Jmol script that loads the backbone (N, CA, C; Angstrom):
load data "model"
ATOM      1  N   MET A   1     -10.838   7.645 -20.784  1.00  0.00           N
ATOM      2  CA  MET A   1      -9.408   7.863 -20.913  1.00  0.00           C
ATOM      3  C   MET A   1      -9.009   9.208 -20.316  1.00  0.00           C
ATOM      4  N   ALA A   2      -9.866  10.195 -20.472  1.00  0.00           N
ATOM      5  CA  ALA A   2      -9.552  11.525 -19.959  1.00  0.00           C
ATOM      6  C   ALA A   2      -9.534  11.532 -18.432  1.00  0.00           C
ATOM      7  N   ALA A   3     -10.309  10.641 -17.830  1.00  0.00           N
ATOM      8  CA  ALA A   3     -10.341  10.572 -16.362  1.00  0.00           C
ATOM      9  C   ALA A   3      -9.012  10.089 -15.794  1.00  0.00           C
ATOM     10  N   LEU A   4      -8.291   9.264 -16.561  1.00  0.00           N
ATOM     11  CA  LEU A   4      -6.996   8.779 -16.094  1.00  0.00           C
ATOM     12  C   LEU A   4      -5.984   9.909 -15.930  1.00  0.00           C
ATOM     13  N   TYR A   5      -6.093  10.938 -16.756  1.00  0.00           N
ATOM     14  CA  TYR A   5      -5.188  12.072 -16.651  1.00  0.00           C
ATOM     15  C   TYR A   5      -5.381  12.817 -15.332  1.00  0.00           C
ATOM     16  N   LEU A   6      -6.524  12.676 -14.741  1.00  0.00           N
ATOM     17  CA  LEU A   6      -6.800  13.296 -13.445  1.00  0.00           C
ATOM     18  C   LEU A   6      -6.564  12.313 -12.290  1.00  0.00           C
ATOM     19  N   LEU A   7      -6.948  11.054 -12.475  1.00  0.00           N
ATOM     20  CA  LEU A   7      -6.884  10.084 -11.385  1.00  0.00           C
ATOM     21  C   LEU A   7      -5.463   9.616 -11.070  1.00  0.00           C
ATOM     22  N   ILE A   8      -4.628   9.465 -12.072  1.00  0.00           N
ATOM     23  CA  ILE A   8      -3.257   8.997 -11.819  1.00  0.00           C
ATOM     24  C   ILE A   8      -2.463  10.025 -11.015  1.00  0.00           C
ATOM     25  N   PRO A   9      -2.450  11.314 -11.373  1.00  0.00           N
ATOM     26  CA  PRO A   9      -1.754  12.291 -10.514  1.00  0.00           C
ATOM     27  C   PRO A   9      -2.385  12.404  -9.122  1.00  0.00           C
ATOM     28  N   ALA A  10      -3.704  12.263  -9.041  1.00  0.00           N
ATOM     29  CA  ALA A  10      -4.353  12.311  -7.732  1.00  0.00           C
ATOM     30  C   ALA A  10      -3.915  11.133  -6.866  1.00  0.00           C
ATOM     31  N   ALA A  11      -3.771   9.960  -7.461  1.00  0.00           N
ATOM     32  CA  ALA A  11      -3.306   8.786  -6.720  1.00  0.00           C
ATOM     33  C   ALA A  11      -1.867   8.984  -6.254  1.00  0.00           C
ATOM     34  N   PHE A  12      -1.011   9.523  -7.110  1.00  0.00           N
ATOM     35  CA  PHE A  12       0.362   9.798  -6.708  1.00  0.00           C
ATOM     36  C   PHE A  12       0.412  10.822  -5.572  1.00  0.00           C
ATOM     37  N   LEU A  13      -0.449  11.804  -5.622  1.00  0.00           N
ATOM     38  CA  LEU A  13      -0.511  12.818  -4.575  1.00  0.00           C
ATOM     39  C   LEU A  13      -0.937  12.198  -3.244  1.00  0.00           C
ATOM     40  N   ILE A  14      -1.935  11.341  -3.268  1.00  0.00           N
ATOM     41  CA  ILE A  14      -2.412  10.690  -2.043  1.00  0.00           C
ATOM     42  C   ILE A  14      -1.331   9.774  -1.467  1.00  0.00           C
ATOM     43  N   VAL A  15      -0.659   9.013  -2.319  1.00  0.00           N
ATOM     44  CA  VAL A  15       0.424   8.139  -1.855  1.00  0.00           C
ATOM     45  C   VAL A  15       1.566   8.976  -1.290  1.00  0.00           C
ATOM     46  N   GLY A  16       1.884  10.075  -1.940  1.00  0.00           N
ATOM     47  CA  GLY A  16       2.947  10.954  -1.445  1.00  0.00           C
ATOM     48  C   GLY A  16       2.621  11.537  -0.073  1.00  0.00           C
ATOM     49  N   VAL A  17       1.390  11.968   0.113  1.00  0.00           N
ATOM     50  CA  VAL A  17       0.977  12.503   1.415  1.00  0.00           C
ATOM     51  C   VAL A  17       1.016  11.404   2.472  1.00  0.00           C
ATOM     52  N   ALA A  18       0.565  10.202   2.131  1.00  0.00           N
ATOM     53  CA  ALA A  18       0.586   9.087   3.087  1.00  0.00           C
ATOM     54  C   ALA A  18       2.023   8.745   3.478  1.00  0.00           C
ATOM     55  N   LEU A  19       2.932   8.712   2.529  1.00  0.00           N
ATOM     56  CA  LEU A  19       4.335   8.438   2.838  1.00  0.00           C
ATOM     57  C   LEU A  19       4.945   9.535   3.699  1.00  0.00           C
ATOM     58  N   TYR A  20       4.617  10.776   3.382  1.00  0.00           N
ATOM     59  CA  TYR A  20       5.113  11.897   4.188  1.00  0.00           C
ATOM     60  C   TYR A  20       4.628  11.777   5.631  1.00  0.00           C
ATOM     61  N   LEU A  21       3.340  11.479   5.827  1.00  0.00           N
ATOM     62  CA  LEU A  21       2.796  11.344   7.176  1.00  0.00           C
ATOM     63  C   LEU A  21       3.411  10.161   7.914  1.00  0.00           C
ATOM     64  N   PHE A  22       3.654   9.064   7.211  1.00  0.00           N
ATOM     65  CA  PHE A  22       4.284   7.905   7.839  1.00  0.00           C
ATOM     66  C   PHE A  22       5.690   8.238   8.314  1.00  0.00           C
ATOM     67  N   PHE A  23       6.513   8.833   7.455  1.00  0.00           N
ATOM     68  CA  PHE A  23       7.877   9.153   7.849  1.00  0.00           C
ATOM     69  C   PHE A  23       7.912  10.241   8.917  1.00  0.00           C
ATOM     70  N   TRP A  24       6.951  11.167   8.900  1.00  0.00           N
ATOM     71  CA  TRP A  24       6.865  12.161   9.963  1.00  0.00           C
ATOM     72  C   TRP A  24       6.572  11.484  11.302  1.00  0.00           C
ATOM     73  N   ALA A  25       5.654  10.512  11.312  1.00  0.00           N
ATOM     74  CA  ALA A  25       5.312   9.803  12.546  1.00  0.00           C
ATOM     75  C   ALA A  25       6.504   9.006  13.064  1.00  0.00           C
ATOM     76  N   VAL A  26       7.245   8.386  12.180  1.00  0.00           N
ATOM     77  CA  VAL A  26       8.418   7.615  12.606  1.00  0.00           C
ATOM     78  C   VAL A  26       9.482   8.551  13.168  1.00  0.00           C
ATOM     79  N   ASP A  27       9.738   9.664  12.504  1.00  0.00           N
ATOM     80  CA  ASP A  27      10.760  10.607  12.965  1.00  0.00           C
ATOM     81  C   ASP A  27      10.381  11.292  14.265  1.00  0.00           C
ATOM     82  N   SER A  28       9.090  11.498  14.504  1.00  0.00           N
ATOM     83  CA  SER A  28       8.678  12.184  15.725  1.00  0.00           C
ATOM     84  C   SER A  28       8.547  11.247  16.910  1.00  0.00           C
ATOM     85  N   GLY A  29       8.802   9.951  16.711  1.00  0.00           N
ATOM     86  CA  GLY A  29       8.817   9.017  17.824  1.00  0.00           C
ATOM     87  C   GLY A  29       7.485   8.385  18.144  1.00  0.00           C
ATOM     88  N   GLN A  30       6.563   8.384  17.222  1.00  0.00           N
ATOM     89  CA  GLN A  30       5.246   7.810  17.484  1.00  0.00           C
ATOM     90  C   GLN A  30       5.288   6.303  17.674  1.00  0.00           C
ATOM     91  N   TYR A  31       6.304   5.652  17.124  1.00  0.00           N
ATOM     92  CA  TYR A  31       6.386   4.193  17.195  1.00  0.00           C
ATOM     93  C   TYR A  31       7.515   3.725  18.115  1.00  0.00           C
ATOM     94  N   ASP A  32       8.032   4.596  18.965  1.00  0.00           N
ATOM     95  CA  ASP A  32       9.152   4.225  19.824  1.00  0.00           C
ATOM     96  C   ASP A  32       8.766   3.205  20.888  1.00  0.00           C
ATOM     97  N   ASP A  33       7.631   3.408  21.536  1.00  0.00           N
ATOM     98  CA  ASP A  33       7.238   2.535  22.642  1.00  0.00           C
ATOM     99  C   ASP A  33       5.870   1.942  22.336  1.00  0.00           C
ATOM    100  N   LEU A  34       5.860   0.701  21.904  1.00  0.00           N
ATOM    101  CA  LEU A  34       4.600   0.049  21.550  1.00  0.00           C
ATOM    102  C   LEU A  34       4.058  -0.811  22.681  1.00  0.00           C
ATOM    103  N   ASP A  35       4.847  -1.041  23.736  1.00  0.00           N
ATOM    104  CA  ASP A  35       4.419  -1.943  24.805  1.00  0.00           C
ATOM    105  C   ASP A  35       3.684  -1.230  25.936  1.00  0.00           C
ATOM    106  N   SER A  36       4.167  -0.089  26.380  1.00  0.00           N
ATOM    107  CA  SER A  36       3.577   0.572  27.548  1.00  0.00           C
ATOM    108  C   SER A  36       2.119   0.980  27.356  1.00  0.00           C
ATOM    109  N   PRO A  37       1.714   1.580  26.233  1.00  0.00           N
ATOM    110  CA  PRO A  37       0.305   1.949  26.104  1.00  0.00           C
ATOM    111  C   PRO A  37      -0.626   0.743  26.151  1.00  0.00           C
ATOM    112  N   ALA A  38      -0.190  -0.387  25.649  1.00  0.00           N
ATOM    113  CA  ALA A  38      -1.044  -1.573  25.678  1.00  0.00           C
ATOM    114  C   ALA A  38      -1.176  -2.119  27.087  1.00  0.00           C
ATOM    115  N   GLN A  39      -0.148  -1.951  27.908  1.00  0.00           N
ATOM    116  CA  GLN A  39      -0.182  -2.466  29.271  1.00  0.00           C
ATOM    117  C   GLN A  39      -0.777  -1.466  30.255  1.00  0.00           C
ATOM    118  N   ARG A  40      -0.855  -0.219  29.892  1.00  0.00           N
ATOM    119  CA  ARG A  40      -1.335   0.825  30.799  1.00  0.00           C
ATOM    120  C   ARG A  40      -2.782   0.582  31.223  1.00  0.00           C
ATOM    121  N   ILE A  41      -3.596   0.032  30.339  1.00  0.00           N
ATOM    122  CA  ILE A  41      -4.999  -0.186  30.663  1.00  0.00           C
ATOM    123  C   ILE A  41      -5.175  -1.277  31.725  1.00  0.00           C
ATOM    124  N   LEU A  42      -4.180  -2.127  31.917  1.00  0.00           N
ATOM    125  CA  LEU A  42      -4.273  -3.214  32.882  1.00  0.00           C
ATOM    126  C   LEU A  42      -4.075  -2.756  34.321  1.00  0.00           C
ATOM    127  N   PHE A  43      -3.509  -1.565  34.526  1.00  0.00           N
ATOM    128  CA  PHE A  43      -3.193  -1.085  35.861  1.00  0.00           C
ATOM    129  C   PHE A  43      -4.231  -0.086  36.335  1.00  0.00           C
ATOM    130  N   ASP A  44      -4.500  -0.099  37.639  1.00  0.00           N
ATOM    131  CA  ASP A  44      -5.412   0.852  38.257  1.00  0.00           C
ATOM    132  C   ASP A  44      -4.647   2.145  38.531  1.00  0.00           C
ATOM    133  N   ASP A  45      -5.243   3.285  38.239  1.00  0.00           N
ATOM    134  CA  ASP A  45      -4.557   4.557  38.420  1.00  0.00           C
ATOM    135  C   ASP A  45      -4.294   4.874  39.893  1.00  0.00           C
ATOM    136  N   ASP A  46      -5.161   4.407  40.793  1.00  0.00           N
ATOM    137  CA  ASP A  46      -4.994   4.709  42.212  1.00  0.00           C
ATOM    138  C   ASP A  46      -4.039   3.757  42.913  1.00  0.00           C
ATOM    139  N   ASP A  47      -3.620   2.732  42.257  1.00  0.00           N
ATOM    140  CA  ASP A  47      -2.742   1.729  42.844  1.00  0.00           C
ATOM    141  C   ASP A  47      -1.301   2.257  42.867  1.00  0.00           C
ATOM    142  N   PRO A  48      -0.662   2.335  44.044  1.00  0.00           N
ATOM    143  CA  PRO A  48       0.728   2.835  44.086  1.00  0.00           C
ATOM    144  C   PRO A  48       1.697   1.929  43.340  1.00  0.00           C
ATOM    145  N   ALA A  49       1.368   0.666  43.181  1.00  0.00           N
ATOM    146  CA  ALA A  49       2.241  -0.235  42.429  1.00  0.00           C
ATOM    147  C   ALA A  49       2.224   0.101  40.944  1.00  0.00           C
ATOM    148  N   HIS A  50       1.180   0.794  40.522  1.00  0.00           N
ATOM    149  CA  HIS A  50       1.081   1.192  39.110  1.00  0.00           C
ATOM    150  C   HIS A  50       2.244   2.098  38.733  1.00  0.00           C
ATOM    151  N   HIS A  51       2.592   3.027  39.605  1.00  0.00           N
ATOM    152  CA  HIS A  51       3.682   3.948  39.307  1.00  0.00           C
ATOM    153  C   HIS A  51       5.001   3.204  39.182  1.00  0.00           C
ATOM    154  N   ALA A  52       5.166   2.171  39.994  1.00  0.00           N
ATOM    155  CA  ALA A  52       6.389   1.369  39.887  1.00  0.00           C
ATOM    156  C   ALA A  52       6.439   0.661  38.537  1.00  0.00           C
ATOM    157  N   GLY A  53       5.299   0.188  38.068  1.00  0.00           N
ATOM    158  CA  GLY A  53       5.267  -0.480  36.772  1.00  0.00           C
ATOM    159  C   GLY A  53       5.581   0.483  35.639  1.00  0.00           C
ATOM    160  N   VAL A  54       5.090   1.716  35.760  1.00  0.00           N
ATOM    161  CA  VAL A  54       5.372   2.719  34.731  1.00  0.00           C
ATOM    162  C   VAL A  54       6.853   3.070  34.743  1.00  0.00           C
ATOM    163  N   GLU A  55       7.415   3.239  35.952  1.00  0.00           N
ATOM    164  CA  GLU A  55       8.835   3.553  36.038  1.00  0.00           C
ATOM    165  C   GLU A  55       9.683   2.422  35.462  1.00  0.00           C
ATOM    166  N   GLN A  56       9.286   1.191  35.720  1.00  0.00           N
ATOM    167  CA  GLN A  56      10.027   0.050  35.192  1.00  0.00           C
ATOM    168  C   GLN A  56       9.944   0.037  33.663  1.00  0.00           C
ATOM    169  N   ALA A  57       8.778   0.323  33.110  1.00  0.00           N
ATOM    170  CA  ALA A  57       8.631   0.350  31.658  1.00  0.00           C
ATOM    171  C   ALA A  57       9.457   1.473  31.043  1.00  0.00           C
ATOM    172  N   GLU A  58       9.506   2.624  31.724  1.00  0.00           N
ATOM    173  CA  GLU A  58      10.305   3.735  31.209  1.00  0.00           C
ATOM    174  C   GLU A  58      11.795   3.408  31.254  1.00  0.00           C
ATOM    175  N   ARG A  59      12.237   2.733  32.327  1.00  0.00           N
ATOM    176  CA  ARG A  59      13.645   2.334  32.402  1.00  0.00           C
ATOM    177  C   ARG A  59      13.984   1.346  31.285  1.00  0.00           C
ATOM    178  N   ARG A  60      13.065   0.421  31.030  1.00  0.00           N
ATOM    179  CA  ARG A  60      13.285  -0.565  29.979  1.00  0.00           C
ATOM    180  C   ARG A  60      13.344   0.121  28.615  1.00  0.00           C
ATOM    181  N   ARG A  61      12.479   1.129  28.418  1.00  0.00           N
ATOM    182  CA  ARG A  61      12.467   1.860  27.156  1.00  0.00           C
ATOM    183  C   ARG A  61      13.758   2.668  26.982  1.00  0.00           C
ATOM    184  N   ASP A  62      14.265   3.262  28.070  1.00  0.00           N
ATOM    185  CA  ASP A  62      15.489   4.056  27.985  1.00  0.00           C
ATOM    186  C   ASP A  62      16.714   3.192  27.726  1.00  0.00           C
ATOM    187  N   GLU A  63      16.661   1.926  28.145  1.00  0.00           N
ATOM    188  CA  GLU A  63      17.786   1.036  27.922  1.00  0.00           C
ATOM    189  C   GLU A  63      17.923   0.639  26.461  1.00  0.00           C
ATOM    190  N   ARG A  64      16.851   0.709  25.709  1.00  0.00           N
ATOM    191  CA  ARG A  64      16.881   0.326  24.283  1.00  0.00           C
ATOM    192  C   ARG A  64      17.557   1.331  23.456  1.00  0.00           C
TER     193      ARG A  64
END
end "model"
wireframe off; spacefill off
backbone 0.3
color backbone group
């Protein structure tokens, strides 16, 4: 029973820190563009068409 007096506040503290980190990530824009990083691996860095694809993705992101 005495352990609960320590574990319950510790659990609230961990949940509070997790919520703080989540809202910080959302506010700082970590989840703004979920499509471009997944597609970036498909393009070759030396390919000049790659830059066009990145520019197109950035234009699409700016339109949102």
